[in-house]
C-alpha positions in Angstrom: -0.2 -0.1 0.0 1.2 3.5 -0.6 1.5 6.0 1.9 -0.8 9.1 1.2 1.2 12.6 1.1 -0.8 13.6 4.4 0.7 10.5 6.3 3.9 11.3 5.0 3.9 14.9 6.4 2.7 13.6 9.9 5.8 11.1 9.4 8.5 13.7 8.6 6.8 16.1 11.7 6.8 12.7 13.9 11.2 12.5 13.4 11.1 15.9 15.0 10.3 14.1 18.4 12.6 14.0 21.1 11.3 11.3 23.3 9.6 7.8 21.8 6.1 8.0 22.1 4.9 5.0 25.5 5.3 1.6 24.5 2.8 -0.6 26.8 -1.1 -0.3 25.3 -1.3 0.9 29.3 0.6 3.6 29.4 -0.5 4.4 26.1 -4.1 4.4 26.4 -3.5 6.4 29.7 -2.2 9.1 27.3 -5.1 9.1 25.3 -7.5 9.6 28.1 -6.0 12.3 29.4 -5.2 13.6 26.0 -9.1 13.5 25.1 -10.0 14.0 28.4 -12.0 11.0 29.4 -12.6 7.0 28.4 -15.5 7.8 26.9 -13.9 10.0 23.8 -10.8 7.9 23.5 -13.3 4.8 23.4 -14.7 6.8 20.2 -11.4 7.8 19.0 -10.7 4.4 18.7 -13.8 2.6 17.9 -13.8 0.2 21.2 -16.2 0.4 24.0 -15.4 3.0 27.1 -15.5 -0.3 29.3 -12.5 -1.3 27.4 -10.6 1.4 27.5 -10.8 1.4 31.2 -9.7 -2.5 31.1 -6.2 -1.3 29.3 -5.9 1.8 31.7 -6.9 -0.9 35.0 -4.0 -2.9 33.3 -6.7 -5.4 33.1 -6.2 -6.0 29.4 -2.7 -5.5 28.4 -2.0 -6.5 24.8 -4.7 -5.0 22.2 -5.2 -7.2 19.1 -3.0 -5.9 15.9 -5.7 -3.5 14.4 -6.3 -2.1 18.0 -2.9 -1.4 18.5 -2.1 0.1 15.1 -4.9 2.4 16.3 -3.9 3.2 19.3 -0.5 3.7 18.1 -1.8 6.1 15.7 -4.0 8.3 17.8 -1.1 8.8 20.2 1.3 9.9 17.6 -1.4 12.0 16.4 -0.8 13.9 20.2 2.4 13.5 20.9 4.7 16.7 21.8 2.8 18.9 20.3 5.1 22.0 21.0 7.8 20.1 19.0 5.6 19.2 16.3 4.9 23.4 15.7 8.0 24.2 16.1 9.2 21.5 13.1 6.3 22.7 11.4 7.4 26.6 12.0 11.0 25.8 11.0 10.1 23.9 7.9 7.4 26.7 6.7 9.9 29.7 7.7 13.3 28.6 7.0 14.1 25.3 6.3 11.4 23.9 3.8 10.8 20.5 2.6 12.6 17.4 0.5 9.9 16.1 -2.0 10.9 12.2 -2.4 8.7 11.3 -5.4 8.1 8.2 -7.9 4.8 9.2 -10.1 3.9 9.4 -13.2 4.4 13.3 -14.7 3.4 14.6 -17.0 2.8 18.6 -18.6 1.3 21.0 -21.2 3.0 23.9 -22.4 2.2 26.0 -25.0 -0.7 25.5 -27.2 -0.1 22.6 -29.3 2.8 21.0 -27.0 2.6 18.7 -24.7 4.7 15.9 -23.2 3.1 12.3 -22.6 2.9 11.7 -18.9 5.7 9.2 -17.9 6.9 7.6 -14.2 9.6 10.0 -13.0 11.5 9.4 -9.8 12.4 12.9 -8.1 13.9 14.1 -5.1 13.3 18.1 -4.5 13.6 20.7 -2.2 10.9 22.9 -2.3 11.2 26.0 -0.5 9.2 27.4 2.6 6.4 28.7 0.9 5.4 25.3 -0.1 6.2 23.7 2.9 3.6 25.7 4.4 1.1 25.7 2.1 0.9 21.7 2.6 0.6 22.2 6.4 -1.6 24.3 6.3 -4.0 22.5 4.4 -3.4 19.2 6.0 -4.5 20.9 8.9 -7.4 22.9 7.5 -8.5 19.1 6.2 -7.1 19.0 3.2 -8.1 15.4 0.6 -5.6 14.0 -0.2 -6.1 14.8 -3.8 -5.6 18.6 -2.8 -2.0 18.2 -0.7 -1.3 16.3 -4.2 -2.4 19.7 -5.9 0.0 21.7 -4.2 2.6 19.5 -4.4 2.6 19.2 -8.0 2.8 23.5 -8.3 5.6 23.2 -6.1 7.5 20.7 -7.9 6.4 22.3 -11.4 8.3 25.8 -10.2 11.4 24.0 -8.8 11.5 21.0 -11.2 10.2 21.4 -13.9 10.2 25.5 -14.6 13.7 26.2 -12.7 12.2 28.4 -10.2 11.5 30.6 -13.4 13.9 30.2 -15.6 12.1 28.0 -18.3 9.0 26.6 -19.2 7.1 29.4 -18.3 3.6 27.9 -19.4 3.8 24.5 -18.1 1.0 23.2 -16.6 1.9 19.9 -14.1 -0.1 16.5 -13.6 1.1 14.8 -10.9 -1.1 11.3 -10.8 -0.2 7.4 -10.2 1.6 8.4 -6.9 3.8 5.2 -6.6 5.8 6.3 -3.5 6.4 9.4 -1.9 8.0 10.7 1.3 8.8 14.0 3.1 11.8 14.5 5.1 12.3 18.2 6.8 
């Protein structure tokens, strides 16, 4: 399964964490209950009963089944070290930018009558902080995967295909069939 651009943005921010997330299911569940302010909210976030959450918090249940363990870990990572996550976003959006590693189908249309058929390309490209800010803001606002890919395509078009405005000024980039994508801070 190919990771989405949104998941890749989240993973890039996780790389900035200064401490690992809690290891045991009990510690993870206690953290979620604290963050979500109650067992009912934690149960809703995980798709389990409130009683199940209470059993994990009390230590009566210790080893969640694989699907639940993945959901618990995902929910904990979403909320882990919010200040560190915010600082990493701010740094990427103000000074560092991001690096996009992707293997996807790229095609483009240029001046009237000229086209380049889409083909699979492997691209590693640094994008200016402006593009990092647009991607993180869109992700935080609940943008769809297609909207995130459109922003990435605009950034890659500007930096990779148009060489920051030095060539191919009217080039319109198409970014489809993503085989892999990874974001680096």
